[in-house]
C-alpha positions, 0 to 999 in steps of 0.5 A, a space after each residue: 475019614 470026612 472031608 471038608 471044604 472051607 473057603 478062606 480069603 485069597 491072601 489067607 490061603 497064600 499064607 497058610 500055604 507058604 507056612 505048610 511050605 516051610 514046615 515041610 507039610 500040606 495045608 491039609 496037615 497044617 490045619 488038621 494039627 491047628 484042628 488037634 490044638 484047638 480040641 485039646 485046648 478045650 478039653 483041657 478047658 473043660 476039664 479045669 471047670 469042671 475040677 473047679 465045679 467039684 471043688 465050690 464051697 471047699 476052698 479052705 479045706 483046700 488050702 489046708 492041704 496045700 499048707 500040708 503039703 508044703 510042710 507048712 503050719 495052717 495059717 488058715 
C-alpha cells in the first residue's frame, strides 16, 4: 500500500476530521472514499465519451433504433 502525504490548511483538516468523526471513520478512510468516488466518476465520463465517439455520424440510426424499441413508427 502506498503512503501519501498531503498538506491542507488547518481549517480544512479540522473540518475533515469532524466529518470523519461524525461518520464513525478515520480521515484516512474518508480521503480513500473520496478518491474512489472521483476515480469512478472519471471512469464513467471516459466510458460515455468513448461511446459518444463511436456513435458519431450514426445519430439517425440511433434515433430509428430508439423509435423501434419504444414501439413507435419512425418519423425520421
